[in-house]
C-alpha positions in Angstrom: 96.5 140.2 94.2 99.7 139.5 91.9 98.9 135.7 91.9 95.4 136.4 90.9 96.5 139.0 88.3 98.7 136.2 86.7 96.1 133.8 86.8 93.6 136.4 85.2 96.3 136.7 82.4 96.9 132.9 82.1 93.0 131.8 81.6 91.6 135.3 80.0 94.2 137.1 78.4 93.5 140.2 76.2 92.6 139.7 72.5 92.0 143.4 71.7 94.7 143.0 68.7 93.2 140.1 67.0 89.5 141.3 67.2 90.5 144.5 65.6 92.5 142.5 63.0 89.3 140.2 62.4 86.8 143.2 62.1 89.3 144.7 59.3 88.3 141.7 57.4 86.7 142.4 53.9 83.8 139.8 53.3 83.2 138.3 49.8 80.2 139.5 47.9 76.8 138.7 49.9 73.6 139.9 49.8 71.6 141.1 52.9 68.1 139.7 53.0 65.5 141.0 55.7 64.1 138.3 58.0 60.7 139.0 59.0 59.1 142.5 59.4 62.0 145.2 58.7 61.6 148.9 58.3 61.8 149.9 55.1 65.5 151.7 55.6 66.8 148.2 56.2 65.2 146.6 53.2 68.5 146.9 51.3 69.7 144.1 48.8 73.1 144.4 46.9 76.9 143.5 47.4 78.7 144.9 50.3 79.8 148.2 49.6 83.3 147.3 50.9 83.3 143.9 49.5 82.3 142.1 46.2 84.2 142.4 42.7 86.3 145.2 42.8 85.2 148.5 40.8 87.1 151.1 39.4 88.3 153.7 42.2 87.2 151.0 45.1 90.2 151.2 47.5 92.5 148.5 47.6 91.6 145.7 50.5 94.0 145.4 53.5 96.8 143.1 53.1 96.7 139.7 54.7 98.9 139.4 58.0 102.3 138.1 57.1 103.9 135.6 59.6 107.3 134.9 59.6 108.2 131.1 59.1 107.9 129.1 62.5 111.4 127.9 63.5 112.1 124.9 65.3 113.4 126.6 68.6 112.2 130.2 69.5 114.5 132.9 71.2 111.9 134.1 73.5 108.2 134.8 74.1 107.7 137.9 71.9 109.2 135.7 68.7 106.6 132.9 69.5 103.5 135.4 69.5 104.9 137.3 66.4 105.6 134.2 64.5 102.3 132.2 65.2 99.8 135.0 65.8 99.6 136.0 62.0 99.2 132.4 60.8 96.2 131.9 63.5 94.5 134.9 62.2 94.9 133.9 58.5 93.4 130.7 59.3 90.4 132.1 61.0 89.8 134.6 58.1 90.3 131.7 55.6 87.5 129.9 57.5 85.1 132.7 57.5 85.7 133.1 53.5 85.1 129.4 53.2 81.9 129.4 55.5 80.1 132.8 54.6 76.6 132.5 53.0 75.5 134.1 49.8 72.7 135.6 51.0 72.6 136.7 55.0 69.2 137.1 56.7 69.3 140.3 58.8 67.3 140.8 62.1 66.2 144.2 63.5 68.0 145.2 66.7 68.2 148.4 68.8 71.1 150.3 70.5 71.0 150.3 74.5 74.3 151.7 75.1 77.7 151.9 73.5 81.1 152.4 75.4 84.7 152.7 74.2 86.8 150.2 75.3 90.5 151.2 74.7 90.3 155.0 75.4 93.7 155.5 74.8 93.7 154.4 71.1 93.1 157.3 68.6 93.6 155.9 65.2 91.7 152.6 65.9 89.2 152.2 68.6 87.0 149.3 69.9 83.7 150.2 71.0 81.3 147.9 73.1 77.7 148.1 72.2 74.9 146.7 74.1 71.9 145.6 71.7 68.4 144.2 71.9 66.8 141.9 69.5 63.2 143.0 68.5 61.5 139.6 68.2 62.6 135.9 69.3 66.3 135.2 68.2 68.3 132.0 67.4 71.6 134.3 66.6 74.6 132.4 67.9 76.3 134.5 70.7 79.6 132.6 71.2 82.6 134.8 71.8 84.3 135.0 68.2 81.0 135.0 66.3 81.4 137.5 63.7 78.2 139.6 62.4 77.3 141.9 59.6 76.0 145.4 61.4 74.2 147.7 59.0 72.2 151.1 59.3 71.0 153.2 56.4 71.8 156.5 57.9 75.4 155.6 58.6 78.1 156.9 56.2 80.0 153.6 56.1 76.5 151.8 55.6 77.8 148.5 56.9 80.4 147.3 59.4 81.5 144.1 60.9 80.9 143.3 64.7 81.7 140.4 67.0 80.5 139.2 70.1 81.9 141.0 73.0 84.5 139.0 75.4 82.6 140.5 77.9 79.4 138.9 77.1 80.1 135.9 79.3 80.0 137.9 82.4 76.7 139.6 81.5 75.2 136.2 80.8 76.1 135.1 84.2 73.8 137.6 86.0 71.6 138.1 83.3 67.9 139.0 84.4 64.8 137.5 82.6 64.1 141.2 81.4 67.4 141.2 79.6 67.4 138.0 78.0 67.2 139.3 74.4 70.0 141.7 75.1 73.6 141.1 74.2 76.9 142.7 73.7 78.8 143.2 70.6 82.2 145.0 69.6 83.1 147.1 66.6 86.2 149.0 65.4 85.9 152.8 64.2 89.0 154.5 62.5 89.5 157.2 60.1 91.0 154.9 57.6 88.0 152.8 57.5 87.8 152.7 53.5 87.8 149.3 52.1 87.5 147.5 55.5 85.1 146.2 57.9 85.5 149.1 60.4 83.1 151.8 61.0 83.7 155.4 60.4 84.0 157.9 63.4 81.3 159.9 62.5 78.8 157.0 62.4 79.9 156.2 65.8 78.1 158.9 67.3 74.7 157.7 66.6 75.5 154.7 68.8 77.5 156.3 71.7 74.8 159.1 72.5 71.3 157.3 71.8 69.9 159.4 74.6 69.8 162.7 72.1 67.4 161.0 69.8 65.9 158.5 72.0 62.4 158.8 70.3 63.9 157.6 67.2 66.8 155.3 68.0 68.9 154.3 65.0 67.3 151.3 63.3 70.2 148.4 62.7 70.3 145.0 61.1 72.3 142.5 62.2 73.3 139.2 60.3 75.3 136.1 61.1 78.5 135.8 59.1 80.5 133.2 60.6 82.8 132.2 63.5 86.6 132.5 64.3 85.8 130.9 67.6 88.9 128.3 67.1 91.3 131.2 66.4 90.4 133.3 69.3 91.2 130.1 71.6 94.4 129.6 70.0 95.4 133.4 70.1 94.3 133.1 74.0 96.9 130.0 74.4 99.6 131.7 72.8 99.5 135.0 75.0 98.8 132.6 78.1 102.1 130.9 77.3 104.2 133.5 79.2 102.6 132.8 82.4 102.9 128.9 82.2 105.2 127.1 84.5 108.8 126.7 83.1 108.4 122.7 82.2 105.8 123.9 79.8 107.5 127.2 78.5 110.7 125.3 77.5 109.0 123.1 75.1 109.6 126.3 72.6 113.0 126.9 73.6 115.0 123.8 74.4 116.8 121.5 72.2 118.2 118.1 73.4 121.9 117.6 71.6 120.9 113.9 71.6 117.7 111.6 72.2 117.7 109.4 75.3 118.2 105.6 74.7 115.2 103.8 74.4 116.3 100.8 76.7 115.8 103.1 79.7 112.3 102.3 79.6 111.5 99.2 82.0 107.8 98.2 82.8 108.4 98.2 86.6 105.4 98.3 88.9 105.2 102.1 90.3 105.6 102.3 93.9 102.5 104.4 94.1 100.1 101.8 92.4 98.7 98.8 94.2 99.5 95.2 93.2 95.9 94.6 92.4 95.4 97.8 90.0 98.8 96.8 88.4 97.8 93.2 88.0 94.7 94.4 86.3 96.8 96.6 84.0 99.1 94.1 83.2 96.4 91.4 82.1 94.9 93.9 79.8 97.9 95.5 78.2 99.9 92.7 77.8 103.0 94.1 76.3 105.9 95.8 77.6 106.0 98.6 75.8 102.4 100.0 77.2 103.4 98.9 80.6 106.8 100.7 80.5 104.9 104.0 79.4 102.7 103.9 82.3 105.5 103.1 84.8 107.5 105.9 83.4 104.7 108.4 83.7 103.9 107.4 87.1 107.4 107.3 88.5 108.6 110.7 87.1 109.8 112.8 90.1 109.7 116.4 88.7 107.1 118.3 86.5 107.5 116.9 82.8 106.1 116.5 79.3 106.0 113.0 77.8 105.5 111.8 74.3 104.0 108.7 73.2 104.0 107.6 69.7 101.4 105.1 68.6 101.9 103.4 65.0 98.6 102.3 63.8 97.2 99.3 65.3 99.4 99.3 68.3 96.7 100.3 70.9 97.4 103.9 72.1 93.8 104.5 72.9 94.0 101.4 75.6 97.3 102.8 77.2 95.5 106.1 77.8 92.7 104.0 79.2 94.9 102.2 81.6 97.1 105.1 82.2 94.0 106.7 83.5 93.5 103.9 85.9 97.2 103.9 87.3 96.6 107.9 87.9 93.3 107.4 89.7 94.4 104.9 91.9 98.0 106.3 92.4 99.9 109.3 92.7 102.9 110.3 90.5 105.9 111.5 92.5 105.5 114.9 90.9 102.1 115.0 92.3 102.7 113.9 95.7 102.4 116.2 98.8 103.9 114.1 101.6 101.4 111.6 101.6 98.5 114.1 102.8 95.2 113.0 101.7 93.0 115.7 100.5 89.5 116.2 99.4 88.2 114.6 96.1 88.4 117.5 93.2 91.4 119.1 95.0 94.7 119.1 92.9 97.3 117.8 95.6 99.7 120.4 94.6 97.1 123.2 95.4 97.2 122.2 99.0 99.9 124.0 101.0 98.4 123.9 104.6 98.4 120.3 105.4 96.8 120.6 108.8 93.6 122.2 107.2 93.3 119.8 104.4 94.1 116.3 105.9 91.0 114.3 105.9 90.2 110.5 105.5 89.3 110.1 101.7 92.1 109.0 99.4 93.8 111.6 97.4 92.8 111.9 93.5 94.4 113.2 90.5 92.4 115.5 88.4 92.6 114.5 84.7 91.8 116.6 81.5 91.8 114.4 78.5 91.4 116.5 75.1 91.5 115.5 71.3 91.0 117.7 68.1 87.5 116.1 67.3 84.4 115.4 69.2 84.8 111.9 67.5 87.8 110.9 68.8 87.0 112.4 72.5 83.6 110.4 72.7 85.5 107.1 71.6 87.9 107.9 74.6 85.3 108.6 77.0 83.5 105.3 76.2 86.6 103.3 76.6 87.4 104.7 79.6 84.1 103.9 81.1 84.4 100.4 79.8 87.9 99.6 81.0 89.3 102.0 83.4 89.4 101.5 87.2 88.1 104.1 89.1 89.5 105.7 92.4 87.8 102.6 94.4 89.5 100.2 92.1 86.2 98.8 90.4 85.9 99.1 86.9 84.0 102.0 84.9 83.4 103.5 88.6 84.6 106.8 87.5 83.3 110.3 88.0 83.6 111.2 84.3 82.2 114.2 82.5 82.2 115.4 79.0 82.2 118.9 78.4 81.0 120.2 74.9 77.4 120.5 72.8 75.8 117.2 72.7 74.4 118.1 69.5 78.1 119.1 68.2 77.0 118.5 64.7 74.3 121.5 64.6 74.9 124.3 62.2 76.1 127.4 63.6 73.9 130.7 63.1 70.4 131.7 63.2 69.9 130.9 59.4 70.9 127.5 59.7 68.1 124.9 60.1 68.6 122.3 63.2 68.4 118.8 62.8 65.5 117.2 64.7 66.6 116.0 68.2 66.9 111.9 68.1 67.2 110.4 71.4 70.4 107.9 71.8 69.6 104.7 71.2 73.1 103.0 71.5 74.7 102.2 75.0 77.3 104.5 73.8 75.4 107.3 72.7 73.1 106.8 76.2 76.2 106.9 78.1 77.8 110.2 76.4 74.5 112.0 77.2 74.5 110.8 80.7 77.9 112.2 81.3 77.5 115.3 79.4 77.7 118.6 81.3 74.9 120.5 80.2 72.7 117.5 80.5 73.6 117.0 84.0 73.2 120.5 84.9 69.8 120.6 83.4 68.7 117.7 85.8 70.2 119.3 88.8 68.2 122.4 88.1 65.0 120.6 87.7 65.5 118.6 90.8 65.8 121.8 92.6 62.6 123.6 91.0 64.7 125.3 88.1 62.4 123.7 85.2 64.0 126.3 82.6 68.0 126.2 83.0 68.1 129.4 80.6 66.4 132.5 81.0 63.0 132.6 79.1 62.7 134.8 76.0 61.1 138.2 76.0 57.2 138.1 76.4 57.5 134.4 78.0 54.6 134.1 80.3 56.6 133.8 83.5 59.6 136.5 82.7 59.8 139.2 85.0 57.7 137.8 87.8 58.9 138.1 91.3 58.8 134.0 91.9 60.6 133.6 88.6 63.3 136.3 89.3 64.2 135.0 93.0 64.6 131.6 91.5 66.8 132.6 88.8 68.9 134.8 91.0 69.1 132.1 93.6 72.9 131.0 93.6 71.9 127.3 94.1 69.5 127.6 91.1 72.3 129.4 88.7 73.5 127.5 85.6 76.8 128.6 86.2 77.1 127.7 89.7 75.7 124.2 89.1 78.0 124.0 86.3 81.2 124.8 88.5 79.8 121.9 91.1 79.6 119.5 88.5 83.2 120.1 86.8 84.9 120.5 90.1 83.9 117.2 91.8 84.8 114.7 89.0 88.2 112.8 88.6 88.0 113.1 84.5 87.1 115.9 82.2 86.9 115.2 78.6 86.6 118.0 75.9 87.8 118.8 72.4 91.1 121.2 72.2 89.1 124.0 71.2 86.4 123.2 74.0 89.2 123.6 76.5 89.3 127.5 75.6 85.8 128.1 76.0 85.0 130.9 78.5 82.1 128.5 79.8 84.7 125.5 80.7 87.5 127.9 81.9 84.8 129.3 84.7 83.6 125.9 85.2 87.0 124.3 86.2 88.5 127.3 88.0 89.2 127.3 91.7 89.0 130.4 93.6 91.1 128.9 96.4 94.0 128.1 94.2 95.8 130.9 93.1 99.0 129.9 91.8 98.2 126.1 91.1 96.9 124.6 87.8 93.3 123.7 87.6 94.6 120.0 86.6 97.3 117.6 87.7 97.7 115.7 84.3 96.6 116.9 80.7 96.4 114.1 78.2 96.3 114.9 74.3 95.2 112.3 72.2 95.6 112.5 68.3 98.2 115.4 69.0 99.9 115.2 65.8 96.6 116.6 64.1 96.3 119.7 65.9 98.5 122.7 65.3 100.8 124.1 68.2 98.4 126.8 69.3 95.8 124.3 69.2 97.5 121.9 71.6 98.6 124.7 73.7 95.1 125.5 74.7 94.6 122.8 77.6 98.0 123.5 78.9 96.7 126.8 79.9 95.6 125.3 83.2 99.2 124.6 84.1 99.3 121.0 84.5 102.2 119.3 86.4 102.3 116.2 83.7 101.4 116.4 80.1 101.3 113.5 78.1 101.1 114.0 74.2 99.8 111.0 72.0 100.2 110.7 68.5 102.0 109.7 65.4 103.9 112.1 63.3 103.7 109.5 60.7 99.8 109.7 60.2 97.7 112.5 59.1 98.9 115.8 59.8 97.5 119.2 60.7 94.8 120.5 58.3 95.3 124.1 57.2 93.4 126.3 54.9 96.2 128.8 53.9 99.0 127.6 51.8 101.0 130.5 53.3 100.7 128.8 56.6 101.6 125.3 55.4 104.8 126.9 53.7 105.7 128.6 57.0 105.6 125.3 59.1 102.4 126.4 60.7 101.2 123.1 60.4 103.9 121.3 62.4 102.1 119.9 65.6 103.5 120.4 69.2 104.4 116.7 69.1 106.7 117.0 66.0 108.4 120.2 67.3 109.5 118.2 70.5 110.2 115.2 68.5 112.5 117.1 65.8 114.2 118.4 69.1 115.2 115.4 70.4 112.9 115.1 73.3 112.3 111.6 74.6 109.7 110.0 72.8 108.0 106.4 74.0 107.1 104.5 70.9 104.4 101.4 71.0 106.0 98.8 68.7 103.8 95.9 68.6 100.5 96.0 66.5 97.4 94.0 67.0 95.2 95.1 63.8 96.8 94.1 60.6 97.7 90.5 58.8 101.6 90.4 58.9 101.6 91.1 55.1 100.0 94.2 55.6 101.6 95.6 58.6 105.1 94.5 57.1 104.8 97.4 54.3 104.1 100.2 56.9 106.6 99.2 59.5 109.5 98.9 56.7 108.5 102.1 54.9 107.6 104.5 57.8 109.1 103.0 61.0 112.2 101.4 60.2 111.0 97.8 60.6 110.5 98.6 64.3 106.5 97.5 64.5 106.3 94.0 65.0 103.2 92.0 64.8 101.7 90.4 68.2 101.6 86.7 68.5 97.9 86.6 68.7 97.5 88.7 65.1 99.9 85.8 63.6 98.0 82.9 65.1 94.7 84.7 63.7 96.4 84.5 60.3 96.8 80.8 60.6 93.0 80.1 61.4 89.8 80.5 59.4 89.3 84.1 60.1 89.6 85.0 56.6 88.5 82.3 54.7 88.8 84.2 51.3 92.6 83.9 51.7 92.4 80.2 50.6 90.8 81.2 47.3 93.8 83.0 45.9 92.4 85.5 44.1 91.8 87.9 47.3 94.9 87.4 49.2 95.9 89.7 52.1 97.7 92.0 50.0 97.6 92.9 46.3 97.3 95.5 43.7 95.1 95.7 40.7 97.0 98.0 38.1 94.0 99.7 36.3 94.8 102.1 33.6 91.7 104.3 34.0 90.9 108.0 33.1 90.9 110.9 35.7 88.2 113.4 35.5 88.0 116.7 36.8 84.3 117.8 38.1 82.9 121.4 38.2 84.0 121.8 41.6 87.7 121.2 40.8 87.2 117.6 42.2 88.8 114.3 40.7 87.1 111.0 40.1 88.2 107.8 37.8 85.1 106.1 37.0 86.8 103.1 35.3 88.1 102.4 39.0 84.9 102.8 40.4 83.3 100.6 38.1 85.8 97.8 38.4 85.5 98.0 42.1 81.5 97.9 42.4 80.7 96.1 39.4 83.5 93.7 39.0 85.8 92.9 41.9 83.0 93.2 44.9 80.4 91.1 43.1 82.5 88.6 42.3 84.2 88.3 45.7 80.9 88.3 47.3 79.7 85.3 45.3 82.8 83.3 46.2 82.6 84.5 50.0 79.0 83.1 50.3 79.9 79.8 48.5 82.1 79.5 51.7 80.3 81.2 54.7 76.5 81.4 53.0 76.4 84.6 54.3 77.9 88.3 54.1 76.8 89.8 57.3 79.5 88.8 59.1 82.2 90.8 57.2 83.0 94.6 57.2 84.4 96.2 54.0 85.6 99.7 53.6 86.1 101.4 50.1 88.3 104.4 50.6 89.8 107.0 48.4 91.9 110.1 48.4 89.3 112.3 46.7 85.8 113.1 47.8 84.3 113.2 44.3 85.5 109.7 43.8 84.0 108.9 47.2 80.6 110.3 46.4 80.3 108.5 42.8 81.5 105.0 44.5 78.8 105.6 47.3 76.2 106.1 44.9 77.0 102.9 42.7 77.2 100.7 46.0 73.6 102.1 46.8 72.0 101.2 43.5 73.6 97.8 43.5 71.1 95.3 44.6 73.9 92.5 45.3 75.1 95.0 48.0 72.2 95.1 50.1 72.8 93.5 53.4 76.6 93.8 53.1 78.3 96.5 55.5 80.1 98.6 53.2 81.5 102.0 54.2 82.6 104.4 51.6 85.0 107.4 53.0 87.7 109.4 52.3 91.5 108.7 53.7 91.1 111.4 55.7 88.0 110.7 57.7 89.1 107.2 58.0 92.1 107.7 60.6 91.1 105.6 63.7 88.8 103.4 61.9 89.5 99.8 60.7 87.6 97.1 58.7 88.3 93.4 57.6 88.8 94.4 54.0 90.0 97.6 52.7 89.7 98.6 48.9 91.8 101.7 48.0 90.9 103.6 44.9 94.0 105.8 43.9 92.2 107.8 41.1 95.2 109.4 39.8 95.9 108.7 36.2 97.0 110.3 32.9 99.8 113.0 32.8 101.1 115.1 35.5 102.2 114.6 39.2 99.9 112.5 41.9 99.2 115.5 43.9 99.0 114.9 47.8 99.2 111.1 47.1 102.8 111.6 47.5 102.2 112.9 51.2 103.6 109.7 53.1 101.5 110.4 55.9 98.3 110.3 54.2 99.5 107.0 52.4 100.3 105.3 55.8 97.0 105.9 57.0 95.6 104.3 53.5 97.4 101.2 53.8 96.9 100.5 57.5 93.0 100.2 57.9 92.7 96.8 57.1 92.4 93.7 59.3 92.7 91.0 56.9 93.1 92.2 53.5 94.3 95.3 51.5 93.6 95.5 47.9 94.9 98.9 46.0 93.4 99.9 42.6 95.3 102.3 40.7 97.4 103.2 38.0 100.9 102.2 39.0 102.9 103.5 36.0 101.5 107.1 37.1 101.9 106.3 40.8 105.4 104.8 40.8 106.6 108.6 39.8 106.6 108.5 43.9 109.9 106.7 45.5 107.3 105.1 48.2 104.8 104.0 46.1 107.5 102.4 43.6 108.6 100.8 46.5 105.3 99.3 47.3 104.6 98.3 43.5 108.1 96.4 43.4 107.4 94.6 46.6 104.0 93.4 45.3 105.7 92.3 41.9 108.3 90.5 43.6 105.4 88.4 45.2 103.4 87.9 42.1 100.7 90.3 43.6 100.8 93.0 41.1 98.2 92.2 38.6 97.3 93.9 35.3 94.2 95.3 34.3 91.6 92.7 33.4 87.7 91.1 34.1 86.9 88.0 35.3 85.3 85.6 32.6 81.9 84.1 33.1 83.5 81.0 35.1 85.1 83.3 37.8 88.8 82.4 36.1 91.5 84.8 35.7 92.2 85.9 32.3 96.0 86.1 31.3 97.3 89.5 32.0 98.4 91.8 29.5 101.9 93.0 29.8 102.5 96.7 30.9 104.9 98.2 28.3 107.8 100.0 30.0 107.4 103.9 30.0 109.6 105.6 27.5 112.4 107.6 29.2 112.0 111.5 28.6 115.1 113.7 27.9 113.5 116.2 30.3 114.6 115.9 33.9 111.9 115.5 36.7 110.0 113.1 38.7 107.9 111.7 35.8 111.2 111.0 33.4 112.4 108.8 36.3 109.0 106.9 36.1 109.3 103.3 34.6 106.5 100.6 33.6 106.3 97.8 35.8 106.6 94.3 34.4 103.7 91.9 35.6 104.0 88.3 36.4 101.3 85.8 35.2 98.7 85.2 37.7 99.1 81.9 39.4 95.6 79.8 38.5 94.0 78.4 41.6 92.1 74.9 41.2 88.4 75.1 42.1 
């Protein structure tokens, strides 16, 4: 019983405190619009009584949760929760404030039951209410969804509600006749004024519906938003106390010195066969990647590994071949005296060797997560194409992808869903084939369950004996089939947030392994783009080995609250361990960029440790990028353009002079020169990136309006959305100009991403006199100047020749101190004319 209790607290911790805080939130000014036929009493329009503009006499809104700064090393478990939980709450409420709609459609519902959850609480109490929709409803019902609940007879008029954590258990045994009922929770308190809580007097109408059953209270419910990610992060924080010591010590241990890097050796692991190791060697090539796999496979204790992958070094392929090694061998920390166990069972979960010894080879269960769906899908596709399965054959892996196949759909009943488009590319077809929901639906059809979910109220077959029997049959139950699918596969992929889904937890939990983890190995890709609570979500499965893959010198965690940023809540788990001198395995050979481009990033951000592979150096000597021969289009250069930065109505920034120069001058002339060499432009990929969305929108619009750009592969995007992507040519529009600072262009991580997306050419367009206020930008400009690659503002003449550049006057030093007073103008060398 003790083991089961710890497992329950690890996988399904109590979230009462967080729910109360969320329900206390005061929404911004919105209007409630009735949807369909609503009784007259619900036909109410107007701002929320406890929200909207502050009026005289209104109570002050509750103060935001204040979290202490997140320390580098915690003292105990209590400090972890007390420091991080307020920031998790603030991020969730900030997402609600951002996503809530101005108008909220209301649906009519009726109350079926109401029960008090925390019976010992007096000041504030949670109530669970079972409600039934009166018509077909598409209301989202995920745990963490937040709703507006309104009743014209309430003293409070309106309150907030959330999907109950018990809604999931209710769905598991749902009857067709109960398909339109679901559970919500709300909070009642005496001090409810100015909050989203309900008054105790109004709760009476919900708790005793039988007293006026002939005239049940008429309620309206409308979707506001979701705090699902915050709920799952809070779960992960509370589960930390029930994890194994090697996972807990990530927050409490600091090494005095970092381990020397020369201890990494690319030796064949003893548990990996010669054939598999030879395959990995042939596909990976360099010693760094092989050393990473060797170290993970030879680790003799439960451990956490850090793998740093600078741009272009192939960290994704390292993960792919690490999966091959794990599926075809067993790390010492996962061995169990050589006993072979049933596929789908964790070796560490086997205690009775006599009962578990069977002929099939043992297989390590692996969970792979990433912060985004895009990164997760890319890894799944690469594993399919390049990894070796347990039988040593490429691609023969029982791999499943958990998550909504249509993840881009909007949440909530008031959002219009995009029409379903069947997959067309091989990658999309594969992702659909391995999707857990698709596989489960196919199995249900095979056993005669043609509708995987209960039919809506009024369905022709709802409530019929045959339908009832088939739905209640465990073999035909969606949850039972999902569990069978997930527990038999070798590799599972999902997002970090998806790993905290109650559906996923139920599917992968094994009832015969009370103390063991559900996965042997957890791999987190893009770990530096995830907050610490988010990275903790998949670790609640108590893995024996954890591999965090990322680069702290690329894009950081995205936060909504400045207070969270200031309190170091944006620090990733990878960065915490790196700062505390945990061993880091670094890949040092890049395979993407021309040496002239990679040298800039390596020198500025990696101490010159990242080198260019020999194959890329040889590629630079061939005619892979023939435009390099023209002279005006080298691997790297800076176009110094003194444009004017303008702010839009939504407080975004754009620089139309830079955009016009790129779209109307630079690109057309380049394409004209390029076609004179290659006679076509469909074999080149061009990316135009900027730090600002408004600039991206403006340039993208101009590109689409230019006839000369038809048939050319041009992608225009923000720097943040381009991490992980690459193009033959990257044109970077910097936007910043005029007085003031340079904003987040001074963020070295964002700058590093922007200059490492190009394979063959990186052309920067910006006002260097402004950008050189920053030390890193000044180093880039000085380096370009020394190589005659800092070019002044100019246009091409009709013969495509370069005009003589105008000199850039030195900026006068100001008497005032500060970064701007330290800036200086940049001298520009004349262009070297190239004979035609």
